[in-house]
MIKE-336339 format. One line per field, with one value per residue (C-alpha): x, y, z. Coordinates in steps of 0.05 Angstrom, whole numbers, plus 5000, padded with zeros to 4 digits. Layout:
# MIKE-336339
c1 <- c(X, ...)
c2 <- c(Y, ...)
c3 <- c(Z, ...)
END
This chain:
# MIKE-336339
c1 <- c(3472, 3539, 3541, 3471, 3491, 3552, 3510, 3460, 3516, 3545, 3477, 3467, 3536, 3521, 3455, 3488, 3542, 3490, 3452, 3516, 3538, 3470, 3473, 3544, 3525, 3464, 3504, 3558, 3507, 3472, 3538, 3533, 3607, 3631, 3664, 3663, 3727, 3747, 3779, 3713, 3649, 3588, 3514, 3484, 3422, 3376, 3303, 3245, 3251, 3321, 3334, 3402, 3419, 3481, 3509, 3444, 3400, 3355, 3335, 3314, 3370, 3351, 3415, 3485, 3523, 3593, 3589, 3622, 3637, 3576, 3525, 3463, 3421, 3351, 3307, 3231, 3181, 3197, 3263, 3333, 3402, 3473, 3538, 3596, 3664, 3715, 3698, 3647, 3573, 3529, 3455, 3408, 3333, 3271, 3272, 3348, 3387, 3462, 3514, 3579, 3637, 3693, 3679, 3750, 3747, 3808, 3782, 3706, 3666, 3591, 3547, 3481, 3427, 3367, 3343, 3378, 3439, 3463, 3539, 3579, 3651, 3718, 3756, 3756, 3693, 3675, 3603, 3587, 3520, 3501, 3565, 3591, 3642, 3644, 3704, 3677, 3725, 3718, 3649, 3575, 3527, 3460, 3460, 3396, 3393, 3329, 3314, 3346, 3369, 3423, 3440, 3489, 3470, 3533, 3525, 3599, 3665, 3672, 3646, 3666, 3674, 3610, 3620, 3575, 3508, 3511, 3476, 3509, 3462, 3472, 3416, 3421, 3496, 3508, 3534, 3508, 3521, 3469, 3453, 3421, 3350, 3332, 3258, 3277, 3300, 3257, 3243, 3298, 3351, 3327, 3332, 3402, 3425, 3402, 3446, 3505, 3500, 3515, 3588, 3604, 3577, 3532, 3512, 3442, 3438, 3389, 3353, 3343, 3319, 3271, 3244, 3233, 3194, 3154, 3137, 3112, 3072, 3040, 3020, 2990, 2953, 2925, 2898, 2867, 2836, 2812, 2764, 2736, 2681, 2668, 2594, 2555, 2503, 2473, 2431, 2426, 2375, 2341, 2351, 2294, 2272, 2299, 2254, 2213, 2197, 2123, 2116, 2060, 2053, 2039, 2033, 2056, 2032, 2076, 2058, 2077, 2142, 2158, 2166, 2121, 2141, 2116, 2140, 2148, 2154, 2163, 2142, 2216, 2232, 2262, 2241, 2253, 2220, 2212, 2170, 2195, 2166, 2187, 2151, 2094, 2110, 2058, 1998, 1982, 1914, 1906, 1928, 1870, 1871, 1866, 1877, 1859, 1914, 1900, 1937, 1965, 1983, 2002, 1953, 1966, 1947, 1954, 1953, 1948, 1967, 1905, 1934, 1963, 1962, 2022, 2010, 2048, 2035, 2059, 2048, 2005, 2034, 1998, 1946, 1961, 1924, 1856, 1860, 1795, 1793, 1782, 1772, 1781, 1747, 1775, 1732, 1766, 1730, 1718, 1762, 1755, 1783, 1775, 1713, 1705, 1698, 1704, 1766, 1766, 1834, 1852, 1916, 1936, 1939, 1873, 1831, 1769, 1728, 1654, 1606, 1639, 1618, 1632, 1687, 1665, 1692, 1732, 1704, 1743, 1749, 1771, 1827, 1834, 1904, 1899, 1946, 2002, 2047, 2095, 2056, 1993, 1931, 1895, 1844, 1871, 1822, 1841, 1805, 1796, 1791, 1854, 1894, 1890, 1893, 1892, 1891, 1849, 1821, 1892, 1894, 1956, 2003, 1984, 2054, 2083, 2051, 2115, 2123, 2165, 2241, 2269, 2342, 2371, 2443, 2461, 2516, 2578, 2634, 2674, 2620, 2558, 2490, 2431, 2356, 2300, 2227, 2177, 2112, 2049, 2018, 2071, 2123, 2177, 2233, 2290, 2351, 2390, 2458, 2461, 2524, 2575, 2559, 2592, 2627, 2645, 2717, 2719, 2794, 2854, 2885, 2951, 2955, 3012, 3012, 3075, 3097, 3171, 3168, 3167, 3237, 3261, 3223, 3236, 3249, 3177, 3143, 3102, 3148, 3088, 3078, 3150, 3133, 3082, 3133, 3165, 3240, 3234, 3170, 3129, 3066, 3038, 3082, 3049, 2996, 2950, 2877, 2815, 2756, 2683, 2648, 2631, 2680, 2717, 2787, 2756, 2727, 2795, 2831, 2782, 2787, 2863, 2872, 2822, 2856, 2926, 2908, 2927, 2891, 2845, 2801, 2755, 2694, 2638, 2641, 2571, 2598, 2639, 2592, 2653, 2695, 2755, 2815, 2835, 2889, 2925, 2969, 2956, 2987, 2941, 2937, 2985, 3027, 3088, 3078, 3017, 3014, 3018, 2965, 2944, 2936, 2923, 2940, 2918, 2964, 3009, 2948, 2923, 2847, 2815, 2757, 2747, 2769, 2698, 2683, 2736, 2711, 2769, 2784, 2828, 2902, 2896, 2958, 2935, 2984, 2966, 3021, 3034, 3053, 3092, 3101, 3073, 3005, 3028, 3084, 3135, 3101, 3094, 3027, 3021, 3026, 2963, 2928, 2877)
c2 <- c(6575, 6578, 6502, 6501, 6553, 6512, 6449, 6484, 6510, 6441, 6412, 6465, 6451, 6375, 6387, 6433, 6382, 6328, 6373, 6392, 6319, 6299, 6354, 6335, 6261, 6277, 6325, 6272, 6221, 6271, 6294, 6367, 6372, 6335, 6380, 6364, 6327, 6308, 6246, 6221, 6200, 6246, 6236, 6292, 6310, 6278, 6278, 6242, 6201, 6173, 6137, 6135, 6082, 6103, 6079, 6045, 6106, 6115, 6183, 6217, 6252, 6324, 6351, 6333, 6290, 6260, 6184, 6137, 6062, 6024, 6075, 6042, 6080, 6062, 6099, 6097, 6103, 6160, 6176, 6181, 6204, 6209, 6186, 6229, 6196, 6244, 6243, 6186, 6190, 6132, 6148, 6101, 6098, 6078, 6011, 6012, 5991, 6002, 5995, 6035, 5988, 6039, 6113, 6132, 6163, 6122, 6055, 6067, 6003, 5992, 5931, 5934, 5887, 5912, 5962, 5998, 6042, 6085, 6088, 6139, 6125, 6154, 6134, 6063, 6045, 5976, 5953, 5885, 5848, 5775, 5736, 5785, 5841, 5895, 5941, 6002, 6051, 6092, 6062, 6080, 6025, 6010, 5957, 5921, 5876, 5835, 5770, 5714, 5760, 5813, 5851, 5904, 5945, 5977, 6044, 6064, 6029, 5957, 5921, 5848, 5833, 5867, 5926, 5987, 5964, 5897, 5869, 5824, 5780, 5733, 5682, 5622, 5633, 5632, 5692, 5711, 5769, 5793, 5854, 5911, 5929, 6003, 5984, 5953, 6019, 6047, 6120, 6124, 6099, 6144, 6206, 6186, 6173, 6242, 6273, 6228, 6245, 6318, 6300, 6238, 6194, 6136, 6077, 6109, 6181, 6233, 6228, 6153, 6163, 6218, 6172, 6117, 6166, 6191, 6119, 6106, 6170, 6148, 6083, 6122, 6167, 6104, 6081, 6150, 6158, 6086, 6106, 6161, 6129, 6162, 6146, 6212, 6222, 6291, 6279, 6227, 6174, 6144, 6070, 6021, 6012, 5952, 5895, 5910, 5850, 5835, 5780, 5730, 5720, 5652, 5641, 5571, 5554, 5516, 5443, 5394, 5375, 5433, 5507, 5560, 5619, 5670, 5657, 5711, 5688, 5736, 5721, 5726, 5667, 5707, 5678, 5691, 5676, 5713, 5712, 5642, 5605, 5541, 5475, 5468, 5397, 5343, 5352, 5281, 5253, 5207, 5135, 5091, 5015, 4979, 4908, 4889, 4851, 4785, 4743, 4705, 4760, 4834, 4886, 4947, 5020, 5079, 5155, 5204, 5276, 5320, 5363, 5311, 5237, 5220, 5165, 5124, 5054, 5017, 4950, 4939, 4889, 4822, 4823, 4790, 4724, 4738, 4814, 4854, 4921, 4983, 5045, 5119, 5168, 5230, 5275, 5304, 5366, 5373, 5423, 5456, 5395, 5336, 5307, 5301, 5236, 5204, 5162, 5103, 5080, 5019, 5015, 4955, 4998, 4979, 5038, 5054, 5115, 5130, 5189, 5216, 5284, 5317, 5368, 5440, 5466, 5530, 5599, 5644, 5719, 5751, 5803, 5831, 5854, 5898, 5888, 5939, 5955, 5899, 5850, 5809, 5822, 5766, 5749, 5717, 5674, 5662, 5618, 5655, 5590, 5553, 5602, 5561, 5604, 5602, 5651, 5656, 5707, 5726, 5790, 5798, 5857, 5918, 5936, 6006, 6064, 6095, 6166, 6182, 6181, 6249, 6264, 6292, 6295, 6303, 6256, 6284, 6252, 6246, 6231, 6187, 6218, 6199, 6191, 6179, 6159, 6150, 6112, 6155, 6106, 6085, 6140, 6088, 6113, 6084, 6113, 6091, 6111, 6142, 6123, 6174, 6209, 6182, 6235, 6254, 6276, 6350, 6358, 6346, 6382, 6371, 6360, 6360, 6352, 6376, 6387, 6403, 6466, 6420, 6397, 6468, 6472, 6402, 6424, 6451, 6388, 6346, 6285, 6238, 6264, 6253, 6186, 6219, 6267, 6237, 6244, 6295, 6327, 6304, 6267, 6264, 6281, 6319, 6274, 6286, 6278, 6275, 6318, 6327, 6391, 6429, 6392, 6431, 6428, 6391, 6337, 6326, 6322, 6272, 6226, 6229, 6215, 6158, 6125, 6134, 6113, 6180, 6198, 6258, 6293, 6352, 6387, 6431, 6504, 6534, 6605, 6600, 6550, 6507, 6448, 6460, 6413, 6393, 6341, 6306, 6245, 6254, 6323, 6375, 6448, 6467, 6404, 6447, 6514, 6555, 6583, 6516, 6484, 6468, 6518, 6510, 6548, 6543, 6566, 6601, 6639, 6629, 6634, 6669, 6619, 6545, 6487, 6467, 6537, 6534, 6501, 6472, 6484, 6448, 6454, 6480, 6465, 6453, 6451, 6433, 6461, 6456, 6523, 6529, 6605, 6670, 6641, 6618, 6667, 6611, 6575, 6636, 6665, 6741, 6773, 6763, 6828, 6802)
c3 <- c(9903, 9867, 9861, 9831, 9778, 9759, 9753, 9707, 9664, 9658, 9639, 9585, 9557, 9555, 9519, 9469, 9458, 9444, 9395, 9359, 9356, 9327, 9274, 9256, 9250, 9207, 9165, 9155, 9131, 9086, 9057, 9080, 9092, 9030, 8978, 8903, 8886, 8815, 8844, 8872, 8838, 8846, 8839, 8797, 8755, 8805, 8783, 8815, 8878, 8885, 8951, 8985, 9037, 9075, 9142, 9160, 9144, 9083, 9056, 8991, 8953, 8937, 8906, 8881, 8930, 8935, 8934, 8984, 8984, 9009, 8984, 8956, 8904, 8881, 8832, 8840, 8783, 8736, 8771, 8742, 8764, 8735, 8767, 8742, 8743, 8713, 8638, 8645, 8659, 8684, 8681, 8719, 8706, 8744, 8779, 8783, 8845, 8848, 8904, 8901, 8914, 8901, 8894, 8872, 8803, 8779, 8804, 8805, 8813, 8823, 8833, 8795, 8820, 8780, 8728, 8671, 8661, 8603, 8606, 8567, 8587, 8568, 8631, 8658, 8698, 8726, 8730, 8760, 8755, 8768, 8756, 8703, 8708, 8654, 8641, 8604, 8571, 8507, 8498, 8501, 8522, 8554, 8609, 8628, 8689, 8695, 8731, 8691, 8635, 8628, 8565, 8539, 8478, 8449, 8412, 8407, 8420, 8442, 8503, 8518, 8444, 8422, 8374, 8362, 8334, 8370, 8431, 8483, 8523, 8582, 8587, 8633, 8640, 8564, 8526, 8456, 8409, 8358, 8316, 8354, 8330, 8334, 8344, 8412, 8442, 8499, 8514, 8567, 8518, 8462, 8507, 8530, 8459, 8436, 8491, 8474, 8400, 8417, 8435, 8393, 8337, 8357, 8314, 8311, 8288, 8313, 8247, 8256, 8327, 8305, 8250, 8303, 8348, 8288, 8269, 8339, 8338, 8272, 8304, 8362, 8312, 8278, 8345, 8360, 8292, 8288, 8343, 8299, 8256, 8189, 8180, 8184, 8238, 8248, 8311, 8365, 8351, 8413, 8417, 8421, 8494, 8528, 8551, 8613, 8656, 8666, 8717, 8731, 8806, 8836, 8911, 8931, 9001, 9049, 9060, 9115, 9080, 9032, 9043, 9012, 8968, 8918, 8847, 8794, 8721, 8662, 8591, 8572, 8618, 8675, 8742, 8815, 8883, 8948, 9012, 9027, 9087, 9122, 9117, 9168, 9191, 9200, 9247, 9270, 9290, 9349, 9341, 9317, 9322, 9257, 9283, 9355, 9392, 9425, 9476, 9417, 9367, 9364, 9339, 9295, 9300, 9253, 9253, 9195, 9182, 9183, 9125, 9077, 9061, 9106, 9158, 9210, 9235, 9297, 9331, 9393, 9442, 9455, 9509, 9575, 9584, 9616, 9604, 9607, 9571, 9613, 9569, 9582, 9536, 9499, 9457, 9395, 9367, 9292, 9253, 9186, 9150, 9199, 9233, 9308, 9348, 9417, 9426, 9475, 9499, 9541, 9581, 9539, 9477, 9446, 9424, 9383, 9365, 9358, 9360, 9296, 9269, 9201, 9189, 9199, 9133, 9122, 9134, 9086, 9084, 9018, 9007, 8937, 8914, 8852, 8793, 8785, 8727, 8745, 8789, 8778, 8819, 8855, 8909, 8972, 9012, 9084, 9134, 9200, 9239, 9216, 9174, 9111, 9048, 8973, 8915, 8852, 8803, 8780, 8738, 8694, 8709, 8668, 8646, 8649, 8612, 8587, 8565, 8504, 8512, 8533, 8519, 8584, 8560, 8487, 8463, 8429, 8390, 8455, 8507, 8511, 8522, 8565, 8554, 8605, 8606, 8663, 8676, 8681, 8730, 8780, 8767, 8755, 8709, 8670, 8635, 8574, 8549, 8480, 8441, 8422, 8357, 8295, 8256, 8186, 8183, 8170, 8175, 8219, 8278, 8315, 8390, 8440, 8516, 8553, 8624, 8611, 8654, 8714, 8697, 8710, 8776, 8802, 8874, 8879, 8852, 8899, 8908, 8901, 8830, 8805, 8774, 8727, 8695, 8632, 8626, 8571, 8597, 8537, 8557, 8486, 8426, 8369, 8337, 8278, 8298, 8255, 8277, 8260, 8243, 8308, 8353, 8406, 8436, 8494, 8448, 8416, 8484, 8513, 8452, 8449, 8523, 8521, 8461, 8490, 8561, 8591, 8656, 8648, 8699, 8685, 8714, 8688, 8708, 8702, 8713, 8649, 8613, 8597, 8620, 8665, 8658, 8729, 8715, 8659, 8671, 8746, 8747, 8777, 8796, 8852, 8843, 8827, 8862, 8881, 8810, 8773, 8730, 8658, 8601, 8527, 8465, 8393, 8338, 8390, 8418, 8490, 8488, 8548, 8551, 8565, 8523, 8506, 8479, 8424, 8361, 8321, 8248, 8198, 8212, 8283, 8326, 8398, 8457, 8528, 8573, 8647, 8677, 8742, 8750, 8725, 8710, 8642, 8626, 8633, 8575, 8531, 8554, 8560, 8628, 8669, 8685, 8736)
END
């Protein structure tokens, strides 16, 4: 008993040791035990999905971490992170992939294989890419590494002979220096430059950057307002009905060599066939001698198809010398289309027929198919004896007896409408889309879409939605939008998102008789806490009713804001009393 107790204790101790070892190993890889050290580079300001590959293990970085040689960092869509090296900061953006070669702050070196980096360096930092090695010190630059092309845009200081306001490019192994164009800056670089301008002077000032953003916003406004026609239209005008096919029906019976089908031909030229049947194949009569053979020459016999003019011929062998015919008889009954006869056949191949009778003729029964709105009527005659059939007495299709168009959904300036009509005879119906209403510009409003509260609650964001959050939290900067008399905040939002290519999802809420905004730019309710979702305000006031219930007026300032906590209190809404 004592031995068993000791064995159990040893086993428990071993298991505990294994668990502790596993925790220590995981903690070491995840950097739990690393302490911030000014002599070692650190990864900070992580936003979005940033992957770390360390010691053969990949995981998502969730907080600041001390870097080690061999660490591989990659930023997914919408992600960014900053490497702090003493007084220098290297910010990498989405699509970037970087390997830390030396994490010591005095000798920091990284290999960049793809993406972009904004480097603001006071101390010496080495960045390698392709076959190039950059020594950055007392300089601010943007590095772009793409397949076949690498470039360095210099905003302060000097990098490899390029001064502030110049761009250094490596294309096909050749190095060129040219003037830097402010119009070429992307959103990532503009945001980084604004931050850098707070501590030192760049070649582009905040005023120049703001002017560039404003110019781009004006271009966006032009696109939005170009989709706002100015021709007045007070009510929806139903369009002329589209052409309705009225087909003439022709039944083509199958023959011996061709298939049958029913053909439908409209007066507009449209044509199609259905009810296709296979060719019947020939039905041959008995062979009949046309030339009697002799002992000196071959004879010839022939047979014909009882349904068509097809025939076949074949030779009859010469008769043996001294042959005497010995006939057998076969009676062939008359059919609807062929006469009857008695056929006499000799073993030598000679045959003849006699006792011929006339064809019986068809005995047809009639079946009348009435014309409908879309198909012709006709009388089908079918022979009960042989199945032969034909049609006649074709009556043209009547065509639909349409009711007047009824508008089932009124069009607006932001949505198409719908109208419907039905046939009084066959109950068929058809729908047509009514175009969006043209508008007469009544004035202008200003619209913004922002989700910057998410930046302050990043740990609560659904990781799959990180790529949809802009670096500055601004989905749509303030734009000036023309509106028509009677338009609502909802109409303005739909038109702006459509013109700017911003995803928008909404639903109708009958209880409130208004539209509910479910998601903008793929960000939905509950994506960043159980209290998160979209709100709107007009002129700093948060209406307590839906977006389609607020009719805009000239000069209104509309903001769509994503709230994370407090049911809107974090974006300025009053405390909720429900």
